[in-house]
Steps between C-alpha positions, in 0.01 A plus 500: 500500500835334431522151356784414740369354821634623838830368639585340165846657454691178568226251426711292263750426779227456761296266280743216567405512870124471450326175582426315177260234633144555384218558744332186370806296599505657848130477586481125585754537784341826612151347513638192677635712784229768512175337608176673414614730218528444127636728228407507133668704226271744319764675291873443482781733395865394479762769553866402448404135548321569829128425508258758640128418507164649586353223711180400673521348845238314698515367851318425821566572866351309791408686819366358825258686726504489880243221501718289275303548179720508191422730209671518164562834333578485129693779331624583154669778313751586231855623529818541301755234588833387364715187520669643810177476699470126442868406534598326823771695679416820312129573546431250776668237714429216743599604851566235767306701759233686305437272206448658157571874514529773241832677456513879515557662164498873441281656233711550190748220580405311184581716197311274253184550709544878491567475126179299448297767684654768282436304181134466600479878552631552148256242367203675662620839378526374142153345528347832602694698241359273230151509647494878551700654212546876519551661159593836652786371716801306367521136613732474799432850630461502879148644463373263232262333748413811703131519408444122521576454870135432600461237228830338602407492869162342428659248265761407761219439747341257254835327448538477877159339532610234254816433699733636233853598593523879516880517543474502880674222684228391741131508577555771761248735339237225514563466873387863530185443296641638177674387184823697463695793636480847351876486447436236233289745299773761527767255387293382202405848382810694606275792597623720789314436824353850525323450167408141582326619818287740293347198327470301822320780686253534215435125488444499875258793474311314227491187721692288252775396741615547857840471666613318810837662551647457152297190416245553222158354581164498327263758645259391771278700731682562829382333822317707758739725693589359838744612769672228701650554844877470506605614849393679818700759693433608859591863551393763753227275634348461155522227236594568142412242235692490172314349206622396156313493167386144426605510135719698262212670320410699811682823595839392629516676834443419865165554668496592869240438772525639854333340804445663840596340831161331522534352149261751343592609148574871506647536150500275194557513127801725549722495192849413611837517323544365150655155474846522348526122455245245385369298797473183287808354666452657841515855629832678459662629820494857364123484441445352847703778661315766299153385605610468864612864494174598328288328769689679775450830320125442468468409868711799605272724296196351669647539850577864440168584337314731744169404339541123552252311713611198697 
């Protein structure tokens, strides 16, 4: 792993353009204009005079029900921020129509932030190299942490529980019930993904961890399997019902139920096509088209079955 952080070729020239105000100097104005949220610095890193910080935020949102009752929902989390995020006209602005609004910034726009993430990766790698020395492999070899992946993953989970910064820029993994992304382990260890997966599969089999997509979670027993209705299709006088798995730890395929004209169930528990996209964010059009075709095929087969009984 190189000591030169990404996009640093012209950093000496670029450094003059970075905001030099500290986050502490910017927070009073930010808090004044942003009701209900407060930020606190946990750890600060300055790159080329530009402050980047792992921060804790806390806030509250009021919601009103139909009967007029007001409830307050408190939230908190941790995220990597930089001076840009708190600078008026750069990270946010006051709009005459909409009030205080955030300004769109692409991931990677702030090179000091990307540099801070990279520096943290190096820091974690050095920590694990010192904790798990390998006398048979020279220091700095790409495989020097190969056999310590399980220990590193479990240690990163503990760090995540304590709210430590794991080089990732947000609490996105926490939103998915985990602590970090598997990519972080790969970047820290430098181990090729095919070999990393060997460790992950074994840890899953031993019920040490589980994955939600690429988010690493602690193991928990899966909920009871449940199929939830997604859509109905009328075809040939029959009704086909397409059902989705209720959670990601079930088989990821459609289940099909067929009803007769009188509403009687004539076929159920039929394994439909495999899902090619996760339904977490809604069913993909390709998956919807595939199950529609499958329902029609099942009904056609039933209509042409000489042994069927109406």
